[in-house]
C-alpha positions, 0 to 999 in steps of 0.5 A, a space after each residue: 761309241 762302238 756300234 752293233 755292226 762294229 762289234 759283230 765285225 770284230 767278233 767275226 774277225 776274232 773267230 777267223 783268227 782263232 780258226 786259222 790258228 787252230 788250222 796252223 797248229 794242226 798242220 804243224 802236228 801232222 808232220 812225219 816226226 809226230 809220235 802218238 802219246 800212246 805209241 803205235 799199238 797193233 792188236 795181234 792174235 796169238 795162239 799157244 799150244 800146250 802139250 804136257 803131262 803131270 805126274 805130280 800128286 796134286 793138281 796143277 793150274 795154268 795161270 795167264 796174267 793172273 787168271 786160271 785158264 779153263 782146261 776142258 769142256 767141263 771148264 775145270 781150272 786144274 788138271 792132272 796127267 795129260 793135257 793137250 790144249 790150244 789157247 787163243 788170245 790177243 797181243 796188245 802192242 809189245 805186251 808180253 803174255 805170261 803163263 805160269 804153271 802152279 800147284 793148285 794146293 800149295 800155290 807154288 809157281 813151278 814154272 813161268 813162260 813168257 810169250 810175245 807177238 814176235 812168234 804169234 803161234 808158239 808151243 809150251 810143252 813139259 813133263 813134270 813130277 814131284 821134284 822133276 821138270 823136263 821142258 820143251 818136250 816137243 823138241 826132243 828126238 828119239 834115236 833112230 834104230 839102225 836095225 829093227 831088232 835093236 834096243 835104243 836109249 837116250 838118258 837125262 838125269 834131272 835130279 842128280 845129287 838131290 839125295 846123294 849130295 855127291 858133290 860131282 857136277 860133271 857129266 856121267 857115263 852109263 856102262 851097260 852090261 847084260 846080267 852075265 857081265 857082257 858089255 853092250 855099250 857106254 851111254 856117254 855125257 848124261 846130265 841134268 839139262 838135256 838128253 845124251 847122244 843116242 846109243 843102241 845095241 841088239 836085243 837079247 834074252 833075258 831082257 834085263 840089263 844093268 847100267 853102272 853110273 860113273 864119272 865121264 871118261 872113267 870107271 869111278 862112281 859119281 858117288 864116292 865109295 858107292 857103286 851105283 847100278 840102274 836096272 832096266 829092261 830092254 825092249 825089242 825094236 824100240 827107242 826109249 827116252 829114260 829119265 834117271 831119278 835119285 830115290 830116297 827113303 822116308 827120311 830123305 836118305 839116298 837109296 839108289 837111282 831108278 831108270 823106269 820112267 820112259 817119256 815115250 810112254 807119255 808122248 808121241 815123238 815125231 
């Protein structure tokens, strides 16, 4: 028959064995090859600066991971025209921060951006109007005038073929003349993705100039059988960023190309 003393001793020995087993198990799990079940997570502060302009008829919203961000001191969640705002947040590990620009009325997602902790301070910049989106505005450079009295230009054509359906997919040249027919220069390699190389020429009156749009390296219109002329106005000692736009009537029939939208009217370019 076991005595009470023997039972207590056996209990103490059992506890000691269990304690040593736990210590050995813990030691075996703290070697250099141990990986946390959740992985290594670091909380990294992030910042996105939004510098944009919307000429869309409806208000826009900035959606971050499903939530509409507040725009100004009045805590509105929609904006029109100019927005210049900084947003602070935290990256959790390798989590991606998603920002969507949406139309508040139609709920259409106009553009989506993704940010990661690889670049904790980043910039989101764009210009938009109905049917046009120009991205990375802050990275665009205006041309530097070689003389104070000159007029300078760079062009982009984001909605080419929207209404004309020309079928031409190559670059376009703009042959620029005064209204008396005098040739001022040729703006080469205009396309829908980025601004073309800078062109400048001396300012003179009257300031009206005519730019004929042709297939690159030719004098052939980019729209078969139709001469396309863009009417613009020179400005002395100014370098412009012109957005060319195909226009249409109420039925969607092509009516010509407009060249009055100048991004330097909306942003300050360094």
